[in-house]
MARTORFI-39793 format. One record per atom (N, C-alpha, C): x, y negated, z negated; residue in one letter. Coordinates in steps of 0.001 Angstrom, whole numbers, padded with zeros to 6 digits, always signed. Layout:
XYZa...
//
This chain:
-059050+011131-005861m-057648+010952-006222m-056790+011831-005334m-055638+011329-004934t-054798+012018-003958t-053483+012436-004587t-053119+013664-004358m-051830+014158-004833m-050771+013740-003835m-049715+013078-004304l-048663+012642-003397l-047918+013839-002829l-047409+013721-001610p-046594+014796-001062p-045393+015055-001962p-045061+016321-002162l-043958+016705-003021l-042880+017398-002205l-041666+017330-002705s-040598+018106-002104s-040876+019587-002343s-040126+020467-001608r-040332+021902-001801r-040031+022297-003248r-038940+021709-003811r-038603+022013-005191r-039726+021589-006136r-040238+020366-005934a-041289+019875-006818a-042577+020660-006631a-042877+021063-005394l-044096+021820-005151l-044067+023166-005862l-042913+023850-005795l-042798+025130-006491l-042884+024960-007996l-042565+023751-008469a-042572+023502-009904a-043839+022832-010379a-044792+022593-009496a-046002+021856-009884a-046780+022613-010945a-047445+021879-011853p-048122+022525-012960p-049230+023463-012525p-049319+024587-013221a-050263+025625-012837a-051700+025165-012939a-051997+024250-013876f-053392+023855-014048f-053910+023038-012878f-053036+022575-011989l-053492+021899-010782l-053756+022883-009650l-053462+024151-009896g-053753+025180-008899g-052905+025081-007663g-051670+024600-007808l-050844+024377-006629l-049872+025501-006346l-049298+026104-007407a-048201+027034-007165a-047923+027863-008398a-047021+028854-008272p-046647+029645-009440p-045987+028787-010503p-045833+029351-011696s-045246+028617-012804s-043786+028295-012515s-043318+027267-013185f-041977+026737-012962f-040905+027701-013469f-039917+028000-012662a-038830+028895-013060a-037658+028067-013566a-037225+028323-014814r-036122+027576-015393r-034812+028333-015171r-033736+027572-015218a-032420+028182-015072a-032135+029093-016259a-031332+030116-016013a-030993+031066-017073a-030110+030388-018105a-030152+030920-019345g-029318+030390-020410g-030109+029500-021343g-029577+029282-022547p-030290+028473-023533p-030363+027010-023118p-031455+026361-023468t-031636+024944-023203t-031592+024201-024527t-030744+023180-024643p-030662+022472-025922p-031961+021714-026202p-032308+021534-027467p-033491+020726-027769p-033278+019299-027277p-034317+018735-026708i-034193+017409-026106i-035208+016437-026679i-034863+015175-026558c-035771+014060-026825c-036017+013358-025497c-037278+013151-025164i-037638+012416-023951i-038194+011061-024374i-037569+010002-023885v-037957+008637-024237v-038496+007944-022998v-039654+007332-023141l-040298+006670-022016l-039909+005199-022019l-038998+004835-021114d-038493+003462-021036d-039462+002629-020203d-040458+002059-020862s-041552+001409-020133s-041100+000168-019370s-040010-000476-019795g-039504-001632-019072g-038435-001286-018065g-038083-000010-017989g-037004+000401-017102g-037418+001332-015992g-038721+001627-015900s-039249+002492-014842s-038543+003836-014797s-038292+004389-015994r-037590+005664-016025r-037841+006366-017353r-037396+007610-017396v-037428+008410-018607v-035988+008784-018951v-035597+008597-020211s-034268+009001-020678s-034382+010324-021420s-033502+011262-021109v-033504+012572-021752v-032244+012688-022605v-032448+012951-023910i-031358+012976-024879i-031174+014404-025397i-029937+014859-025461d-029613+016111-026143d-029692+015822-027641d-030606+016503-028349m-030811+016200-029758m-029624+016614-030622m-028808+017526-030140t-027643+017978-030911t-026495+016982-030814t-026167+016568-029592t-025066+015622-029400t-025513+014179-029522t-026821+013966-029407r-027420+012619-029436r-026872+011743-028319r-026707+012360-027154k-026262+011658-025955k-027332+011767-024879k-027486+010709-024082v-028373+010773-022918v-027719+011673-021884v-028421+012749-021503i-027825+013718-020576i-028309+013516-019142i-029478+012932-018967h-029905+012532-017632h-031107+011604-017749h-031425+010925-016662t-032609+010066-016581t-033433+010504-015382t-034725+010248-015468e-035641+010582-014374e-036440+009328-014014e-036479+008939-012752p-037226+007739-012375p-038732+007984-012385p-039481+006957-012752t-040933+006957-012550t-041233+005830-011560t-042491+005451-011440l-042803+004390-010485l-042577+003006-011092l-043225+002739-012275r-043079+001393-012823r-043038+001342-014349r-044014+001969-015035e-044170+001678-016463e-044615+002906-017267e-043720+003848-017516p-044108+004979-018359p-044318+004524-019796p-045418+004965-020412g-045709+004479-021752g-045991+005552-022777g-046958+006432-022476h-047359+007459-023429h-047351+008836-022768h-047392+009869-023600w-047333+011247-023116w-048395+012096-023796w-048675+013252-023191a-049547+014260-023797a-049086+015622-023315a-049015+016566-024222l-048650+017937-023892l-049917+018703-023536l-049895+019433-022428t-051074+020200-022034t-051390+021259-023093t-052654+021677-023197p-053024+022653-024234p-052200+023933-024218p-051734+024367-023039d-050905+025568-022982d-049427+025269-023267d-049103+023995-023490r-047762+023525-023846r-046736+023789-022737r-047191+023939-021510k-046285+024213-020399k-045921+022967-019594k-046672+021896-019779t-046444+020684-018992t-046575+019459-019881t-045645+018534-019718l-045708+017257-020413l-046215+016213-019430l-047356+015609-019730l-047892+014537-018906l-047321+013211-019385l-046858+012411-018467i-046347+011081-018790i-047140+010065-017980i-047755+009125-018697a-048618+008127-018067a-047803+006919-017633a-047900+006572-016351d-047235+005405-015782d-048338+004405-015428d-048581+003464-016342a-049775+002613-016245a-049770+001732-014998a-048819+000818-014894s-048834-000089-013745s-048407+000604-012461s-047847+001817-012567g-047566+002621-011380g-048759+003420-010916g-049867+003396-011706n-051090+004125-011372n-050799+005597-011063n-050035+006218-011953a-049631+007598-011703a-049499+008373-013000a-049769+009663-012894l-049572+010604-013983l-048452+011544-013547l-047355+011549-014304f-046197+012379-013969f-046252+013693-014742f-045734+014754-014098f-045678+016079-014699f-044210+016439-014952f-043884+016700-016212f-042511+017018-016597f-042435+018398-017231f-041271+019032-017060d-040990+020260-017797d-040701+019853-019242d-041464+020336-020219p-041283+019892-021604p-040039+020461-022277p-039367+021411-021634v-038154+022010-022200v-036895+021355-021642v-036879+021088-020334t-035681+020552-019684t-035741+019048-019447t-036947+018477-019454g-037085+017062-019160g-036962+016721-017698g-037165+017704-016830r-037101+017463-015384r-038498+017219-014823r-038578+016273-013886e-039867+015925-013288e-040300+016984-012285e-041637+017223-012230r-042185+018217-011299r-043047+017597-010203r-043340+016331-010312g-044227+015691-009340g-045135+014712-010048g-046045+014092-009297h-046990+013180-009931h-048278+013077-009132h-049289+012575-009782k-050631+012440-009203k-051091+011004-009416k-051661+010406-008403l-052152+009041-008523l-053489+009005-009259l-053541+008277-010358i-054808+007986-011032i-054745+006530-011499i-055885+005870-011698p-055858+004452-012042p-055345+004204-013463p-054313+003380-013579d-053884+002735-014818d-053871+003639-016054d-053165+004764-016040p-053126+005588-017256p-052179+004978-018288p-052727+004510-019389y-051924+003895-020448y-051728+004891-021593y-052736+005040-022436q-052692+006039-023504q-053566+007219-023107q-053187+008435-023512l-053947+009623-023115l-053742+010717-024153l-054736+011612-024257w-054619+012763-025159w-055701+013773-024822w-055393+015045-025041f-056358+016114-024815f-057239+016306-026049f-058497+016662-025808s-059388+016999-026916s-058892+018279-027578s-059154+018459-028877p-058654+019654-029576p-059077+020978-028932p-060255+021004-028301d-060699+022242-027653d-060125+022413-026252d-059345+021444-025791g-058685+021553-024502g-059565+021311-023293g-060800+020842-023494k-061723+020676-022366k-061564+019339-021653k-061216+018310-022389f-061178+016973-021800f-059826+016302-022028f-059493+015408-021112l-058359+014514-021254l-058912+013093-021196l-058761+012352-022283t-059197+010960-022301t-058016+010085-021911t-058250+009171-020971v-057217+008257-020492v-057710+006827-020683v-056975+006049-021471n-057309+004639-021652n-056619+003811-020577n-057404+003024-019872c-056887+002175-018793c-056881+000738-019299c-055810+000350-019969l-055750-000928-020679l-055863-002110-019727l-055191-002049-018589r-055205-003168-017653r-056546-003302-016939r-057173-002173-016602l-058416-002182-015825l-059676-002184-016695l-059493-002087-018025n-060614-002194-018965n-061651-001085-018809n-061191+000156-018639h-062144+001256-018726h-061478+002481-019343h-062330+003350-019882v-061892+004605-020480v-062358+005723-019566v-061435+006553-019109d-061768+007641-018193d-061666+008981-018922d-062714+009786-018788i-062732+011130-019344i-062573+012105-018177i-061503+012911-018222y-061237+013889-017172y-061514+015306-017675y-061954+016167-016768h-061969+017593-017052h-060503+018035-017087h-060082+018627-018198a-058658+018889-018392a-058103+019942-017435a-058920+020912-017033d-058395+022010-016233d-057994+021586-014829d-058734+020651-014240a-058462+020258-012859a-058147+018777-012703a-058161+018035-013807l-057941+016590-013778l-058895+015884-012819l-060169+016278-012882t-061215+015584-012133t-061997+014698-013091t-062436+013556-012611l-063098+012576-013461l-064486+013052-013865l-064743+013085-015178a-066056+013468-015697a-066935+012254-015936a-066346+011172-016463h-067149+009976-016751h-066215+008789-016962h-066694+007623-016597r-065953+006374-016812r-066786+005451-017684r-066138+004888-018716f-066802+003972-019640f-066162+002591-019557f-067009+001581-019580r-066552+000197-019748r-067158-000288-021062r-066385-000110-022131a-066929-000311-023472a-066223-001413-024244a-065369-002167-023583g-064644-003235-024256g-063434-003640-023436g-062664-004581-023985s-061521-005128-023266s-060216-004554-023806s-059376-004084-022906m-058058-003536-023199m-058111-002302-024097m-058708-001195-023618p-058680+000048-024389p-057246+000494-024628p-056930+000805-025877s-055537+001013-026259s-055262+002452-026682s-055456+002779-027962h-055134+004099-028489h-056403+004899-028758h-056236+006193-029101l-057408+007048-029264l-057136+008191-030216l-058225+008780-030722s-058154+009980-031551s-059505+010686-031489s-059493+012003-031733y-060700+012822-031652y-061130+013320-033037y-062404+013674-033140t-062833+014473-034280t-062330+015901-034069t-062092+016655-035158p-061567+018018-034999p-062460+018935-034168p-063777+018655-034136d-064687+019501-033367d-064775+019088-031892d-063987+018076-031504s-063934+017591-030114s-065222+016915-029658s-066134+016628-030554r-067409+016025-030169r-067252+014532-029859r-066355+013854-030572t-066257+012399-030456t-064815+011978-030245t-064613+010982-029376v-063319+010342-029234v-063490+008875-029629v-062522+008386-030421f-062532+006997-030889f-061453+006230-030140f-061810+005049-029620v-060896+004260-028804v-060837+002841-029358v-059604+002345-029579s-059442+000954-030012s-059421+000046-028797s-060072-001107-028934m-060131-002102-027867m-059344-003327-028316m-058116-003459-027794q-057208-004483-028305q-057761-005890-028178q-058281-006240-027021d-058723-007614-026801d-060092-007889-027398d-060889-006855-027588s-062225-007028-028161s-062220-006971-029684s-061157-006437-030280g-061094-006292-031729g-062075-005270-032265g-062342-004232-031463t-063354-003249-031851t-062816-001823-031760t-063552-000926-032398l-063361+000510-032253l-064635+001068-031652l-064492+001941-030651v-065631+002508-029943v-065654+004013-030163v-066829+004552-030469a-067014+005996-030622a-067771+006523-029414a-067163+007469-028684i-067774+008042-027480i-068135+009488-027754i-069398+009834-027520d-069878+011209-027691d-069555+011987-026415d-068703+013000-026519l-068277+013745-025341l-069292+014792-024899l-070250+015108-025757a-071291+016058-025362a-072335+015384-024478a-072693+014143-024839t-073712+013415-024069t-073094+012414-023098t-071784+012171-023226m-071078+011155-022441m-071756+009794-022589m-071972+009423-023850r-072527+008109-024172r-071749+007476-025315r-071749+006140-025339v-071153+005425-026462v-072093+005507-027652v-071595+006014-028781r-072408+006150-029989r-072490+004842-030748r-071358+004164-030909w-071346+002866-031582w-070082+002093-031225w-070158+000786-031411t-069023-000119-031258t-068976-000982-032505t-067806-001068-033148a-067718-001779-034422a-066478-002663-034470a-066606-003887-035025p-065424-004736-035202p-064510-004163-036289p-063196-004186-036038v-062249-003635-037019v-061114-004593-037357v-060917-005654-036561g-059825-006593-036817g-059172-007040-035525g-058288-008005-035636k-057650-008590-034459k-056579-007659-033886k-056721-007342-032611t-055766-006533-031851t-055548-005161-032487t-056564-004321-032532p-056376-002959-033035p-055556-002130-032055p-054748-001222-032598a-053893-000367-031750a-054064+001089-032154a-053111+001660-032895g-053127+003080-033218g-054390+003532-033926g-054864+004724-033553v-056083+005311-034130v-055759+006724-034589v-056268+007095-035762m-056046+008449-036259m-057257+008933-037040m-057752+010127-036668w-058715+010836-037511w-057938+011427-038679w-058393+011158-039897h-057633+011644-041054h-058571+011888-042238h-058682+013153-042628d-059465+013536-043812d-060870+012930-043822d-061544+013025-042702g-062939+012620-042630g-063202+011154-042376g-062144+010364-042197v-062313+008949-041840v-061452+008651-040618v-061624+007457-040054v-060808+007024-038931v-059933+005864-039395v-058629+005991-039190l-057683+004931-039521l-057332+004172-038249l-057293+002851-038359v-056951+002010-037219v-055869+001027-037652v-054750+001010-036925a-053684+000041-037192a-054058-001290-036553a-054068-002339-037365i-054473-003658-036877i-053218-004467-036566i-052861-004499-035302m-051612-005087-034865m-051589-006604-035063m-052754-007244-035027g-052822-008685-035235g-052838-009063-036694g-052598-008108-037566s-052620-008366-039004s-051547-007510-039666s-051760-007141-040903d-050757-006384-041642d-051423-005286-042454d-052361-004571-041825h-053091-003549-042569h-053655-002468-041652h-054127-001389-042284l-054946-000385-041629l-056400-000618-041992l-057282-000405-041032a-058719-000390-041293a-059143+001062-041474a-059907+001323-042533v-060447+002656-042793v-061925+002616-042428v-062324+003433-041443v-063641+003315-040818v-064451+004594-041013v-065742+004421-041283d-066675+005542-041381d-066965+006048-039969d-066648+007308-039661p-066848+007794-038291p-068313+007923-037896p-069219+007941-038865a-070635+008104-038546a-071248+006847-037934a-070789+005675-038412n-071450+004437-037985n-070502+003272-037696n-069204+003455-037897g-068247+002390-037639g-068087+001397-038772g-068697+001656-039907k-068609+000725-041044k-067192+000695-041603k-066702-000517-041872l-065388-000687-042480l-065474-000331-043961l-064744+000701-044368l-064812+001179-045745l-063814+000472-046648l-062623+000212-046139r-061584-000475-046902r-060451-000855-045970r-059525-001661-046473t-058301-001955-045746t-057115-001532-046605t-056022-001168-045936v-054819-000701-046617v-053658-001566-046146v-053013-002253-047073l-051914-003150-046737l-050716-002361-046219l-050137-002826-045124t-048927-002200-044574t-047856-003279-044411t-047688-003817-043206d-046721-004878-042944d-047128-005543-041638d-046463-006628-041301k-046887-007449-040167k-046767-006690-038849k-047844-006731-038083g-047846-006074-036773g-048001-004575-036845g-048871-004097-037743a-049103-002650-037865a-049541-002091-036514a-048775-001119-035999h-049006-000696-034615h-049530+000727-034469h-048887+001696-035126n-049303+003083-034930n-049121+003878-036220n-049750+005063-036268i-049841+005856-037493i-049437+007293-037185i-048626+007895-038074f-048129+009247-037845f-048177+010043-039145f-048659+011280-039045l-048767+012181-040182l-047563+013110-040217l-046918+013225-041384t-045767+014128-041504t-046229+015575-041331t-045337+016454-040854p-045720+017850-040633p-046273+018550-041873p-045802+018159-043076d-046344+018791-044278d-047623+018121-044768d-048084+017118-044025r-049345+016413-044287r-049352+015675-045627r-048187+015328-046132s-048122+014651-047427s-048033+013138-047299s-047539+012652-046156e-047327+011209-046010e-047777+010735-044629e-048103+009446-044580l-048384+008758-043326l-047318+007691-043120l-046794+007633-041899y-045859+006568-041529y-046576+005595-040603y-046482+004304-040913v-047040+003251-040066v-045880+002450-039498v-045822+002321-038176t-044802+001488-037545t-045311+000059-037462t-044514-000868-037986n-044871-002290-037985n-043940-003013-037015n-044437-003272-035814r-043563-003776-034754r-043052-005178-035035r-043910-006058-035540v-043504-007450-035755v-042562-007560-036946v-042892-006897-038039a-042046-006959-039237a-040733-006216-039054a-040713-005241-038156g-039535-004404-038008g-039354-003498-039202g-040397-002710-039477s-040361-001841-040656s-041270-000646-040465s-041099+000337-041359l-042013+001461-041492l-042648+001377-042872l-043950+001577-042935t-044638+001677-044215t-045002+003133-044440t-044646+003668-045600v-044946+005048-045938v-046084+005061-046949v-047158+005785-046625l-048336+005885-047477l-048532+007320-047933l-049118+007486-049105d-049538+008806-049539d-050707+009244-048657d-050618+010429-048092a-051630+010856-047126a-052991+011082-047764a-053029+011414-049028k-054310+011694-049677k-055000+010417-050169k-054251+009580-050900s-054850+008380-051500s-054722+007145-050629s-053840+007182-049619l-053460+006037-048790l-052751+004960-049618l-052254+005353-050791g-051500+004416-051612g-050104+004186-051074g-049579+002978-051324f-048254+002588-050849f-047177+003390-051571f-046193+003899-050823k-045075+004622-051415k-043751+003872-051248k-043464+003415-050014r-042221+002668-049818r-042228+001975-048459r-041319+001015-048334r-041102+000291-047085r-039688+000572-046620r-039544+000916-045326i-038232+001208-044763i-037934+000172-043674i-036899-000660-043846p-036545-001603-042782p-036186-000858-041500p-036687-001328-040369m-036412-000687-039083m-036443-001776-038005m-035405-002629-037961p-035394-003731-036991p-035439-003221-035553p-036024-004025-034673g-036032-003681-033258g-037388-003334-032697g-038449-003551-033486g-039791-003276-032970g-040139-001817-032913g-040184-001103-034053p-040539+000325-034028p-041924+000523-033431p-042026+001476-032512d-043284+001704-031801d-043791+003107-032099d-043440+004084-031263d-043839+005470-031512d-042693+006229-032177d-043052+007325-032840l-042030+008151-033469l-042441+009616-033406l-041478+010490-033683c-041715+011922-033666c-040865+012565-034759c-041383+013638-035380f-040698+014303-036486f-039919+015520-035967f-038649+015593-036354a-037807+016739-036002a-037889+017792-037103a-037592+019055-036780p-037659+020116-037791p-036718+019911-038972p-035618+019154-038791d-034683+018919-039896d-035138+017794-040823d-036337+017254-040578g-036882+016209-041427g-036602+014797-040951g-035739+014654-039938r-035434+013310-039443r-036551+012790-038543r-036643+011466-038477l-037602+010792-037612l-036858+010204-036424l-037383+010434-035217w-036868+009834-033998w-037835+008723-033603w-037321+007492-033539i-038178+006310-033436i-037785+005471-032231i-038758+005145-031389a-038516+004255-030255a-038530+002811-030747a-037432+002087-030522l-037326+000683-030913l-037584-000168-029665l-038785-000642-029564r-039299-001268-028348r-038495-002496-027922r-038044-003284-028892f-037377-004549-028555f-035853-004430-028538f-035317-003246-028791a-033871-003109-028928a-033245-002172-027911a-034047-001550-027031s-033540-000593-026041s-032748+000533-026701s-033258+000985-027838r-032570+002045-028571r-033579+003005-029188r-033088+004195-029503v-033813+005144-030330v-033105+005222-031667v-033853+005133-032752a-033289+005296-034086a-033569+006716-034570a-032579+007331-035196v-032741+008650-035813v-032572+008441-037319v-033663+008552-038061l-033697+008204-039481l-033759+009450-040356l-032872+009514-041337d-032976+010507-042404d-033747+009847-043539d-035028+010207-043751p-035834+009501-044751p-035385+009750-046185p-034594+010791-046406t-034107+011079-047759t-032942+010184-048141t-031949+010105-047262s-030764+009296-047560s-030889+007856-047079s-031778+007634-046096g-031898+006314-045490g-030922+006073-044362g-030067+007042-044053a-029084+006881-042978a-029786+006801-041622a-029290+005910-040763v-029881+005706-039440v-028787+005733-038381v-028974+006539-037345d-028126+006510-036153d-028923+005894-035021d-028222+005301-034050h-028880+004676-032905h-028341+005241-031601h-029233+005391-030631i-028892+005876-029301i-029415+004861-028300i-028551+004352-027438t-028958+003373-026433t-029676+004064-025277t-030852+003533-024925v-031640+004065-023806v-032002+002905-022882v-033064+003058-022074g-033460+002006-021145g-034291+000926-021821g-034755-000013-021024r-035490-001159-021560r-036872-000772-022082r-037213-001326-023206s-038542-001217-023814s-038984+000231-024024s-038206+001027-024763p-038627+002407-025042p-039948+002431-025796p-040845+003285-025374h-042231+003257-025855h-042576+004619-026470h-043111+005538-025662g-043418+006869-026163g-042151+007690-026361g-042216+008647-027313i-041068+009495-027592i-041555+010906-027890i-040905+011895-027269y-041305+013296-027375y-040086+014144-027707y-040268+015137-028592l-039211+016085-028923l-039629+017479-028474l-038733+018175-027782s-039076+019522-027315s-039226+020502-028472s-038737+020153-029646t-038906+021015-030823t-040373+021148-031214t-041236+020274-030701l-042678+020404-030953l-043231+021709-030385l-042530+022278-029410l-043001+023518-028798l-042899+024701-029751l-041962+024632-030690t-041747+025752-031614t-042012+025400-033069t-042148+024111-033369d-042383+023670-034744d-043885+023691-035028d-044351+024775-035613t-045796+024967-035845t-046358+023889-036758t-045629+023511-037793a-046117+022496-038728a-046316+021157-038050a-045361+020774-037197a-045471+019501-036503a-046632+019503-035523a-046815+020616-034810r-047938+020722-033866r-049262+020635-034609r-049341+021303-035758t-050580+021272-036537t-050881+019857-036998t-049857+019148-037483a-050057+017762-037916a-050549+016898-036779a-049992+017085-035568m-050431+016315-034412m-051873+016622-034057m-052247+017901-034159r-053614+018293-033807r-054637+017751-034812r-054240+017738-036087l-055158+017275-037122l-055206+015763-037234l-054180+015088-036730a-054130+013635-036847a-055115+012972-035910a
//
């Protein structure tokens, strides 16, 4: 893999884990909390001031930014540009780009809880790549199904679970032996995956439910009704509720985190995709089909909208850097 030539500014700002240069120096003075939205249809990233709720600047990518991952030291935000075959490095506080590295088809990605590996799902090329996290060198490549989509780890970092959208399966990969442990059918077009209280939850986008899977063998334990086009799953920072985004229905389903029982349905037109929790309790939601971000107060039901680029996909809040509860929920999910 080849690192693209960088400008002098970008080179000085390149992430430390690539061994290129000193750490990035930020301008003096307070930086407002920001929301970074990945406009997958607009080949750019929109940066929003969370206080004013205005887009303050945009950053170009190559073609299709989709998902993000924060490095274990929380100093760099990785943004995956799938059809651009590139991994972008952003300052997670300012939302400014630092450079990028060419890698094949990075769609969904996440670091293992122990920080040793970065799993990258290559949806278009049909393989799952496991990288050594410290140097971003390839450790192993798996061809375990068609259209690898989302992923989640066991808390001990031993296993990563990957949904295969076109195969309708969930795959368990053992990171110690670098072998596939099992492959199991879970439903039509599986997407979001979450380790939760000893089981694996899978959002079945081709249906209207979550699949609850035994992590030991892939056995389907039960299904949980949500809404049409169940896409992704998010745990609240206090770990009391699960939010499921239903892209086709245009809604959020709220479940009790312990029992997985239904609590309420929240209308959310526009194709809700990914979301992030702010410290004030509001949800910031990427509306994939509406070119907007919704800011939802789940207590009052009030919703504000912010116009961004085409097909907003992944969404990141810089408050995750200081919100311990939210970080813990993300790590445990």
